[in-house]
N, C-alpha and C positions, 0 to 999 in steps of 0.2 A: 225861356220857361221850363223848358223840357228836361233841361238839365238842372233847373236850379228843384226840379218834383223828383228827380230821379234823386237827386244829394241828400234830400229830404227824407224819401223813403228808405236809403239806406241807412241815414242816421237812427231813424224810429226803430228797423231788423236789431243792428248794433245794440241800441240803449236796451232793447229787450234780453240781449240774450248780457249784459253787465247785470241787467237787473237781476236775470235770474242766478248767475253767479256768485254778488252779492247776498241774497238769499240765502243759497248755499252756502257761503262763508260763516253767515249767522246761526245758521242749523249748528252747523260746527262747531262754533265758539257754544253755542248751548248746549254741546253735549260733551261736556267735558275741559271747553279752550280755557287756557292759562292764558294773563294775561300783565304785563309788566315793559319795561324801558330796559334794553339792554345797550350797552358799549360793543363797540366791535372787540376790544378784547373777551369780555362777555362771551362776545358770540363764538369767540376760538375758543377758547374754554372748554365751551358747551359742544362742541364737534369733537377737540379731542376728547370728550368722556364718552359721550353717545357715539360718536362715529364707526360702521363697523365693520371700513376698511382698517382702519387701525385699530381695533378689539382683534381683530384674524390676524394685525401683524405682531401685538404684543404675544399673544397665545404659538406663533414661530417661533417668536424668543424665546418664551418658556421651552419649548421642547426643544427648540440649541441647548438650552442649559442644562436638560435632562440628559441630552444626548453626549454631553462634556462628562457628567459625570458616570452615566454608563462605558464609558470607554475606560478612563482611568477602573472600575469596578474591574473590569474586563482583565484588568490583570492581577486580579487578586486569585486565589485559588477556588479551582469548583469541585463542589463536595456533594457527591452521589451516593441513593442510597438505592440499592436492586433488589428488589424482591422478587422472586418466580414461585410458580407453580407446574407443578407436572404429575398425569394421570397418569398412572401404567398399567399392561396389558398382566392379568395371573399370569400368560407365559413368559411375559420377559420378568416378571419379578421372582418368580421360580427358577430362571436360567441365568439371572443375574447374585442369587444369591446362594447356590446349588452348594455350593464350596466354605460356605460359612459355619455351619455343623462340624465339618473335619477339619478346620482351622483352632474351632475352640477345643477342642478334639486334644489338641497337638499340644496348645499349651495348659489343660491342665498334665498332659503325660508330661511334658518337657521342659516346663515355666512355671511350675507349681507356683513361683514368687510374681507371677504376671495376671492381669485379671482376664480372663477369657474373654468378656466383654467389647476389650478394648476392639475385637475382631468385628467389626461394624458391619451389618447388611449393605448388601453392594446396592440396591433399590429398593423402595417401599410402594404399595399402591396409589400410597398420595406425596406425593416429594414437594416440602416448601423449604423453600433456599434465601438466604437473605445476605446482601452482603455490599461495604461502604468504599467506595475510590474516594480517594483523594489524588485531586492532579493540580500541578502547579508548574506555570509554561516558564521555563527559564530563558530560553532563547530559541526566538520565534521569527527573527530573520527581520529585527525590527519593526516588525507588522501593528504592537500594541500601542511603541509610542508615535508610532506613523499616525496610528489613529487615534490617539489624542488630540495629536498637533492638528489633525484631519476635523475633530470635530470642535475645538476651540476657536480655528478658522472660520467653521462653518457660522457657531455660535457670534464672534468676531460681525461675521456678514451678515446676518439676520440683526443683528442691533444696529447695525447703519442702514440696514434696508426700512426696520422700523423708521428709523428717524427721517427718511427719506417720504417715507410716509405721511409719515405726522406733519413735514413742509409743504408736500402736497395738500392733505389737508386744510393746512391754512391759509394758500395761497385759493384755493375755491372757496374755503367760508371768505376770504378778502373780497373776490370778485363778487362772489352772490350777494357780499355786505355792498358793495360798494352800488353795484344794479339796482339794488332796492332803494338807495339813495335817488341814487339818479335818475328810477322809475317814478319815484316822489315829488322831486326837483318839476320834471317835465308835467305830473300830472296836474300840480298849482299851478304850473307856466298855463298849460292848456286851460285851465278853469280861470285864469285870469285873462287867458284872448277871447275866452267867452264870454267872461261877465262884459268884457270891455264892447264886444261885439253887440251885444243885446243894448247895453247902453245907447250905441248910437243907431241901432234900428229902429228904436223908442224912439229917438229924437229924431229920423229920416222921416217917421211915419207922423209926427207932428208935423215938421217941416211940409210935408205934401200934403196936408188938410193945410193948411197955413198956403200951400199954393207955392212956396218956398223951392221947396224938391219935384223932382220930378219921378214919376212911377220906376224907370229904369235906375234911380238910385235907392229907391227902396228897397227891387228884386234884387240888386248887388250886395243889399247887406244884407238880404235873406240867404243867399246861396253863400256868402260867409260865414253864415250863422251855422247851417247846416257843415259843412268845410269844419269851421271848429269843435262843433261835438262829432263829427267821427274821429278830432283828432284826438279828444278827449276820451273818446271808448274804448283807440287805439291804448291809448297812456293808462289807460285802467287797468285795459288786459295784460300791459306789459310786467305792469305791478305786481299784478294777480301772480303772473308765472315768473318773475321776479322772488317775491317769498316764500310761491312754492318750492323755490331750489334754494334757496336759502335755508330753510326749512330739513328742508334733505340732506344737506351736506351736516347742516347740526347734527343731524340724528334725533330730530322732538318732531311730537305728532304734527301732522299736519292741520287738526284744529287749533292748534298753540297759536296765540293773537299776541304780540309785541310791538313796542313803538322803538325804533332807533333813534341814538345819539348821533346827530352831526359829524363828521370829520373834522377835527379842527385840524389848524395847519396849511399855510398856500403851500404852492411851486416853490421849490427852488433847483438851482441848478446842480447836478452832480460834482461833487467835490475830490472824488477820486477819477484819475483817468483807466482808460479802457487798460492797458493794461495793470493797472493796481488790480480793477477788477477783474479781471482774467487770474491771473495770481491767489488772488482771495478766492476765486472760485476753485482753483484748483487743491488749495492748501485745504479746504474746510465742505468742500461737494462731500453729501455722504453718496450720492453715485457712484463718484469713485472711490471713498473708503469700502465701500462695500466688493466692488468690482476688484479691488487690491486686497482684502480676505478671499475672495474665491478664487484667486490667482496663486495665494499661500495654499488656500484647503488642495489646491490638483497639485501644488509640490510636495505635498504630505501623500498625494495622490499617489503619485510617480515613488515615492519611498514604499509605500503596499504592494505595489506592483513589485519592487524589486523583494520583494519578501519572499513573493513566489519562488524566487530562485534559490533563498536561504537555507540551510535544513533548520528541523525545529527539533528542539532539547528541550522534555518534560520530566520531575520527577513525579512518579506514581506510588501512592499508598494505598494498601488495598487489604482490608478486615471485614473479613466472612465467619458466618458459623455452617457449619457442616449443612448436608440437604441430606434433611431425615420423613418424621411422617408426624411433627407437630409444627403448627405455629408460633410457639413457644420457642426464645430462644435459649438454649438447652443444649444444643450440641454440641460436639468437639469447635474450638477457635479457632483459626488460620490467619496470619497474616503475611505482606509482601510490599516490599521498596523496591522501587525500581528507576533506574532513570532510563527513558527511549530516547535514542536517534532515529531521526526521519531525513534522509535524504531525498529530495524530487530529481529525480534520474528523468524521466521521458514523459509530459503529458498532452502529447500531442500537439506540441508547440503553441497552446493557452495561453499560458502563462507567457512566452514572450510576444503574444499577440496583445494581450491587456497592456503589458508595459508599451509597446507601441503607441495605443492608443491614450494610455496616457500622458506620455510625451504629446502626441498629437493636440491634444483638449489642453495641455498648459501653454503651448505653444498658442493656440488659438485663442485662449484667454487672454496671454498677454498683448493680442494682438488687439482686439477687441477692447481692451485696458485703454489701450491709447487710441484706440478711434472716438473713445467714449469722451476723452480727456480734450481732442481736437472738436468733436463735436459741440462740448459743451461750453468751448473757447467761442464757438459760432454762436450760440443760443447767448453767450455773457454781452456778444458784442449785437445782436440783433437786437437784447432786452435795453442795452444801455442808446442806442440810437433811437431806440419808441418812447423811452422816456425824453430822450432832448428832440424829439421831433413830439410828440404831445406838449411838452413844454413851451416850445414854439406856435405850437397851434393855438393855446391857450393867452397866449400873449396877442396874438393877432384878434383872436377869437371874444377878448375884452375893450379890443380895439374899437372891433365892428358893433358890438354892445355899446359904445362911446359916443360912435356916429349913428345909431342907428336912434340913440334916443335923442340924441340931437336935432337931426333929421327929423322925427314924429314931433320933437315940437315947435319947431321951424312951422312943419305941412298945416298941424294944426290952428297953431294962431292963423295962417292962410286961410285952412278951409273956415274956420269960422266967421273970417270978415269976406268970404265967397272970392277970394284971390287965386285958393284953389281947386282943384276937380274935387267928385267924389273918389273917382278911381286912384287920385295921385294919393287920398285921405288911407283908404283903405291898402293899397301898397306900401305905403309908410310904416302901416300895422302890423303890415304880416311880416314887414323884412326886419321890424322892432323884435316880433315873435320867433323869427328865425335867429336871429342874431343872438337871444336869448340863447334858444337852445343850441345853436351851438356854442355855446360857452358852457354851459352844462355838460353838455358831450364830450367836448375837452376835457375840463377838468377832471372826469373820471376817468378817462383813457389815461390820467396821467398818474393819477393816481392806481388806475390797475398794472400802469408801465413799471412803477415801481415797485410794485407787490412783485410784478414776477422777472424782476432784475434781484430783488430780493433771494428769492427763491431760484434763481438761476445761480448765483454765486454760494449755493448752499448755505445761506443764511449765515455768513459769515461777517456779516459787517458789524 
């Protein structure tokens, strides 16, 4: 009796919590929630459009694409315009120009055909100077093209990383979708069990009044009713949590309300062998492709490090106006063209250390690539075994449902004629409910295992 009262109290408390949660959900729907019906494919499409993690991966790919463009643009000439202003004190200006009058006078006397103003002052109080410089790299040890190769490899890696994130979002969406469907079936099952218990409790109470059942039989049904109510509360809470998880991965508002389309198709054996599945994963898995691109990028990094030991050859062209006392470009012009060659002699062994680091990073990434391949092979193996195990459990669960259903019919007939006890009848009902719950769990475990296998092989099926 104490146990029955305790279970009843627990049931009332949990039911109160669920009522509050339901009220909260109703309020959320009233404040802008949408309604509708979505399929698994529509849920996936919604997640691929709105998931913030996937959006971040798209922006990363966009940045990598611009990095490639920048590496090509770095091969083009660089044009700079330099402007300078200098303010000098009077004494400096006087000393700089002390021989200017003498020079002009000599020009007038000994070179009358020349313009004395060609002798310009050496300095002004306000000095303005403008120069345009063009630098075109001719050879920089292959650093320019190595940078292009590095940027291209990083773009490829970002593209495959985006695909990997996309597949992760698809898997998370499928899991969440299946969890909601499973939770819905569990709620329906718990309601069915609760309704059956309520009917048998009323029947037992009537039979008690007629003297055909004992008080203990009625109490036993009341205890089962309390247990069924608790199971329903847990199932409804699990459904609310599963719905929230689905909305989170889809990137929609938590106030959005929708119904799900059940998943069609039954369970089937895997057509491919384990070796075929692993080979598919090694060919199509985006994680491997991204790692291979990272290895290519590091090879370009090694070439970039080698460029530090090579000479640098640049073509430099400069065009300028003489420094004078006006902002206008009205002074004498001058230009120069040169080819500069720079040889690295000694840079405190920093270039050597950079090269060794680049080579070590390359070996590290190559080892990580092999480790990743082996890890993915293990993932595929585990996922395929999980699918086969779930399929086997599903067959056993179906047999359990068939047996429990038949057993319940037999015990029900015996109970009606008084051959079976009240306890036998309740046990048969509990076994029937548990068998159906096991089948629901096994079915959706199979669906989730199939989704995990597809993710493990990189969507190459």
